[in-house]
C-alpha positions in Angstrom: -63.6 -127.5 -107.0 -60.3 -127.3 -108.2 -58.1 -129.8 -108.5 -54.8 -130.0 -107.2 -52.5 -132.2 -109.0 -50.0 -129.7 -110.0 -47.7 -131.5 -112.6 -45.4 -129.3 -114.7 -43.8 -126.2 -113.2 -43.4 -124.3 -116.4 -46.7 -123.8 -116.9 -48.4 -120.3 -116.4 -51.6 -119.3 -116.8 -53.6 -116.3 -117.6 -56.6 -115.2 -115.8 -59.2 -112.8 -116.0 -62.8 -112.2 -114.5 -65.7 -110.4 -114.7 -66.0 -107.3 -111.6 -67.6 -109.0 -108.5 -69.6 -107.4 -106.4 -67.1 -107.9 -103.2 -64.6 -106.2 -100.7 -62.5 -109.5 -100.0 -58.6 -109.0 -99.9 -57.9 -112.5 -102.3 -57.4 -110.9 -105.2 -55.6 -108.1 -104.1 -53.2 -110.2 -102.4 -53.0 -112.9 -105.7 -52.1 -109.3 -107.8 -49.3 -108.6 -105.7 -48.3 -111.5 -105.2 -48.8 -112.2 -108.9 -46.7 -109.1 -110.0 -43.9 -110.1 -108.3 -44.0 -113.8 -109.9 -44.3 -112.2 -113.3 -41.9 -109.2 -112.6 -39.4 -112.4 -111.2 -39.7 -114.7 -114.3 -39.7 -112.2 -116.8 -35.9 -110.6 -115.8 -34.4 -113.8 -115.4 -35.7 -114.6 -119.3 -35.2 -111.5 -120.6 -39.0 -111.9 -121.8 -41.3 -109.9 -121.1 -44.1 -109.7 -124.0 -47.3 -111.6 -123.9 -47.4 -112.1 -120.0 -50.3 -110.1 -118.7 -51.0 -111.1 -114.9 -49.5 -114.5 -115.0 -49.1 -117.0 -112.3 -47.4 -120.0 -112.2 -49.6 -123.0 -112.6 -48.2 -127.0 -113.0 -51.4 -128.5 -114.6 -53.1 -126.6 -117.7 -56.2 -129.5 -116.6 -57.2 -126.4 -113.9 -58.5 -124.1 -116.8 -61.4 -126.5 -117.1 -62.4 -125.8 -113.2 -61.1 -122.1 -112.7 -63.4 -121.9 -116.5 -66.6 -123.0 -114.4 -66.2 -120.4 -111.8 -66.0 -117.6 -114.4 -62.3 -117.2 -115.3 -61.0 -117.1 -118.9 -58.2 -118.8 -118.5 -55.8 -119.5 -121.7 -52.8 -122.0 -120.9 -49.1 -120.3 -121.5 -45.7 -121.7 -121.3 -43.1 -119.8 -119.6 -39.5 -119.3 -120.3 -38.1 -120.3 -116.8 -39.3 -120.2 -113.5 -36.3 -120.2 -111.4 -35.3 -117.5 -109.1 -39.0 -117.2 -108.5 -39.1 -117.7 -104.8 -41.6 -120.6 -104.2 -43.0 -118.8 -101.3 -44.6 -116.1 -103.6 -46.3 -118.6 -106.2 -48.2 -121.0 -103.2 -49.6 -117.0 -102.0 -50.6 -117.1 -105.5 -51.9 -120.2 -106.1 -53.9 -120.0 -102.5 -55.3 -116.4 -103.6 -56.7 -117.1 -106.9 -58.6 -120.6 -105.6 -60.4 -118.8 -103.2 -61.0 -115.7 -105.5 -61.8 -118.5 -108.3 -64.6 -120.3 -106.1 -65.8 -117.2 -103.8 -69.3 -116.7 -104.6 -70.1 -112.8 -106.1 -71.7 -112.6 -102.9 -69.4 -113.4 -100.5 -70.3 -111.3 -97.5 -70.6 -114.5 -95.5 -67.1 -115.6 -96.1 -65.6 -112.2 -95.4 -67.4 -112.0 -92.4 -66.1 -115.4 -91.4 -62.8 -114.7 -92.0 -62.5 -111.6 -89.6 -62.6 -109.0 -92.2 -64.4 -105.8 -92.6 -67.7 -106.2 -93.7 -70.1 -103.4 -94.9 -73.2 -105.2 -93.0 -73.8 -108.8 -90.7 -74.8 -111.5 -93.2 -77.9 -112.6 -92.7 -79.4 -115.9 -93.6 -82.2 -118.7 -92.7 -81.2 -120.4 -90.2 -83.2 -124.0 -91.0 -84.0 -125.0 -94.3 -87.4 -124.0 -95.9 -89.4 -125.8 -93.1 -93.4 -125.6 -92.6 -93.4 -121.7 -92.7 -93.5 -121.5 -96.5 -96.5 -121.9 -98.6 -94.5 -122.6 -101.8 -92.6 -125.5 -99.9 -96.4 -127.4 -98.5 -97.4 -127.0 -102.2 -94.5 -128.8 -103.4 -94.8 -131.6 -101.4 -98.2 -131.6 -102.5 -97.5 -131.5 -106.1 -94.5 -134.1 -105.4 -96.5 -136.2 -103.5 -93.5 -136.7 -101.2 -92.9 -136.7 -97.7 -90.1 -134.6 -96.0 -87.7 -137.6 -95.5 -88.7 -138.4 -99.7 -87.5 -135.1 -100.6 -84.4 -135.9 -99.0 -83.6 -138.4 -101.4 -83.9 -137.2 -104.9 -80.8 -134.0 -105.4 -83.4 -131.9 -107.9 -86.4 -131.7 -105.1 -83.0 -130.8 -102.3 -81.9 -128.1 -104.5 -85.5 -127.2 -105.2 -86.5 -126.7 -101.9 -83.3 -125.2 -100.7 -83.5 -122.3 -103.3 -87.7 -122.0 -102.4 -86.1 -119.2 -99.3 -83.5 -117.3 -101.5 -86.0 -116.7 -103.9 -88.9 -115.2 -100.7 -85.7 -113.6 -99.2 -82.6 -111.7 -100.0 -80.6 -113.7 -98.2 -76.7 -113.8 -98.1 -76.0 -117.8 -97.9 -78.0 -121.0 -98.8 -78.1 -124.2 -96.5 -78.8 -127.5 -97.7 -82.0 -129.0 -97.4 -81.1 -132.3 -96.0 -82.0 -133.7 -91.8 -79.1 -134.6 -89.1 -80.4 -138.0 -89.0 -79.2 -139.2 -92.3 -75.8 -139.7 -90.5 -77.6 -142.9 -88.4 -79.7 -143.9 -91.2 -76.2 -144.4 -92.9 -75.5 -146.9 -89.9 -78.9 -148.4 -90.1 -80.8 -146.8 -88.0 -84.7 -146.4 -89.0 -85.8 -143.2 -88.3 -89.4 -142.3 -88.8 -91.5 -138.4 -88.6 -94.5 -138.9 -88.1 -96.7 -135.9 -87.8 -97.2 -134.6 -83.7 -94.8 -137.2 -82.2 -91.3 -135.3 -83.4 -88.7 -137.8 -84.4 -88.6 -141.4 -83.6 -85.5 -143.9 -83.9 -87.9 -147.3 -84.3 -84.7 -150.0 -83.5 -82.7 -147.6 -80.6 -79.1 -149.0 -79.9 -80.1 -151.1 -76.8 -76.5 -151.2 -75.0 -72.7 -151.6 -75.5 -73.3 -154.8 -78.0 -74.7 -152.5 -80.9 -72.7 -150.0 -80.8 -69.5 -152.9 -81.3 -72.1 -153.6 -84.2 -71.9 -150.2 -86.0 -69.0 -150.4 -89.3 -67.3 -147.3 -89.7 -63.9 -148.8 -90.9 -64.3 -147.3 -93.5 -66.1 -144.0 -93.2 -64.9 -142.2 -96.5 -66.6 -145.4 -98.1 -69.9 -145.2 -96.1 -70.7 -142.1 -96.9 -69.9 -142.7 -100.3 -72.3 -145.4 -100.2 -75.0 -144.7 -98.3 -75.3 -140.9 -98.7 -74.3 -140.5 -102.2 -78.1 -138.4 -102.2 -76.9 -136.0 -100.4 -73.5 -135.1 -101.9 -75.2 -135.2 -105.3 -77.6 -132.4 -103.8 -74.7 -129.9 -103.3 -73.8 -129.5 -107.3 -77.0 -129.2 -108.5 -77.8 -126.2 -105.7 -74.7 -124.5 -106.7 -75.5 -124.9 -110.6 -79.3 -123.6 -109.3 -77.6 -120.6 -107.7 -75.7 -119.7 -110.7 -78.4 -120.1 -113.0 -80.8 -118.0 -111.1 -78.2 -115.3 -110.3 -78.3 -116.0 -106.6 -74.6 -116.5 -106.1 -74.5 -116.9 -102.1 -72.0 -118.7 -100.2 -73.4 -122.6 -99.5 -73.8 -124.4 -96.3 -72.9 -127.7 -95.7 -73.8 -129.7 -92.4 -73.7 -132.2 -90.1 -75.1 -132.5 -86.5 -72.5 -133.3 -83.7 -72.0 -136.4 -82.3 -73.9 -136.3 -78.8 -77.2 -135.0 -81.2 -76.7 -138.3 -82.9 -76.4 -140.5 -80.2 -79.3 -138.8 -78.4 -81.3 -140.0 -80.8 -79.4 -143.3 -81.5 -80.2 -144.2 -77.9 -83.8 -144.0 -78.0 -83.8 -140.3 -76.8 -86.8 -137.9 -77.6 -87.4 -134.5 -77.3 -91.2 -135.0 -76.1 -90.1 -138.4 -73.8 -86.7 -140.7 -73.2 -85.1 -136.8 -72.3 -82.4 -137.9 -70.3 -81.7 -140.5 -72.4 -77.9 -139.8 -73.4 -77.3 -139.0 -69.7 -78.7 -142.2 -68.5 -76.1 -144.2 -71.3 -73.1 -141.7 -69.7 -73.8 -143.1 -66.5 -74.2 -147.1 -67.7 -71.8 -147.6 -70.7 -69.4 -144.6 -70.5 -66.7 -147.0 -72.4 -69.3 -147.8 -75.2 -71.0 -143.7 -75.3 -66.8 -143.0 -76.0 -66.2 -145.4 -78.7 -69.9 -144.4 -80.0 -69.3 -140.3 -80.3 -65.6 -141.2 -81.4 -67.6 -143.6 -84.6 -69.9 -141.5 -85.5 -66.5 -139.0 -85.1 -65.1 -140.1 -88.0 -68.3 -140.4 -90.0 -68.7 -136.7 -89.3 -65.6 -135.7 -90.5 -65.9 -137.8 -93.8 -69.0 -136.6 -94.2 -68.9 -132.7 -94.2 -65.5 -132.8 -96.0 -67.1 -135.0 -99.0 -69.4 -131.8 -98.6 -66.5 -129.2 -99.3 -65.6 -131.2 -101.8 -68.9 -131.2 -103.6 -69.7 -127.5 -103.1 -70.2 -126.3 -100.1 -68.3 -123.3 -98.6 -69.0 -123.2 -94.8 -69.7 -126.1 -92.5 -72.3 -125.9 -89.7 -71.8 -128.0 -87.2 -75.5 -128.5 -85.3 -75.5 -129.9 -81.4 -79.2 -129.2 -81.7 -79.2 -132.0 -78.6 -76.9 -129.4 -76.3 -79.0 -129.0 -73.5 -79.9 -132.1 -72.8 -76.5 -133.0 -72.0 -74.7 -132.0 -68.2 -71.4 -129.7 -68.5 -69.4 -132.5 -67.1 -70.4 -135.3 -69.1 -70.0 -132.6 -72.2 -66.2 -131.5 -71.0 -65.3 -135.5 -70.2 -67.2 -137.0 -73.5 -67.7 -134.8 -75.9 -65.7 -131.7 -76.8 -62.7 -134.0 -77.4 -64.8 -135.6 -79.8 -65.3 -131.5 -80.9 -62.0 -130.9 -81.2 -60.8 -133.9 -83.1 -64.0 -133.0 -86.0 -62.5 -129.3 -85.9 -58.8 -130.0 -85.8 -59.4 -132.8 -89.1 -61.9 -130.3 -90.9 -59.1 -127.7 -90.7 -56.1 -129.9 -91.6 -57.8 -130.7 -94.9 -59.9 -127.6 -95.5 -57.9 -124.5 -93.7 -59.9 -122.3 -96.1 -63.4 -123.4 -95.1 -64.8 -121.3 -92.0 -66.7 -123.4 -89.2 -69.7 -122.7 -88.0 -71.3 -123.9 -84.4 -75.1 -123.2 -83.9 -74.7 -121.6 -80.3 -77.6 -121.1 -78.9 -77.4 -124.9 -78.7 -74.1 -124.9 -76.5 -74.6 -123.7 -72.6 -70.8 -124.5 -72.4 -69.1 -122.2 -75.8 -67.6 -119.4 -73.9 -65.7 -122.2 -72.5 -64.5 -123.9 -75.8 -61.0 -124.1 -75.8 -58.9 -123.0 -78.7 -58.9 -126.3 -80.7 -62.6 -125.9 -81.5 -62.9 -122.2 -82.3 -65.3 -122.0 -84.9 -65.1 -119.4 -87.2 -69.0 -118.1 -86.9 -71.4 -118.3 -83.8 -74.9 -118.9 -84.7 
């Protein structure tokens, strides 16, 4: 990620980049804003020589990160920044940062921003899964099952890349599982063949909810899910290495979906367990969803910091919650997640699995994702 610790207002950067396959407006906005900034600085200082498409950047340290994104960066000292409106500088910085981090194939990102695209972006909804023979062969070769593959960032990167090698899709999606968050809270998850997902120590009542320690969700994610976070840079490196420079989708399950499994719900039995909890323990449910929301925000935010270009919220169990309970319990936590993520990462699109949201047409403006899938 491009850092933001600007410190020296008189530093400038000269940035060039090879031609990209993109229809994005970011470079156009950047060029316009930069041109205005440069003209005003030159007019003010009387020095026009040597300034080529310069943007006011305060820290030479960003050169390393920009260079990693394919930009050639040379720090340069401007004679004066007086007279250059800060709004132009901020516009230039934002556009350059977006352009620097955008993949060569940014079709999905442009669609998410509402820009006109030459075609509809396509990606594999789930990870490699059981339909890929190379995935099954990889499990056989490594001697690992699904959950064991998730523990090794290199395995995660390999499995993430497999669908991209087979299909010419427009995005990659992190190979992971929705239940890594409950696992971080010491909920034991098993996936025996033919029996679906099984939680061996489900929450028994409000007292168990109280015991869940989410007092420092950011540290919890760093301590308990480092293998997931470490996988994202591995994937980004693989995308570059194999010349498959597409956006990377990070994700998390939504709060109710996590709660459904944590209280013992299962799609093959105990389908009504979530609804039973809403009826018997409404206050504990609200507390549990709140705790999970805090962890989800940190989990997804740290995915962005490690390279995710988009974020997807999976409400995979949305068909197991009634509309009244969805509106009463779940919606406010979804709004909280969306609000906090957009505050931290305003340029990162938020995606929602529309197939699992029976009530999506009624979403309020506070929770209006950029992409429905």
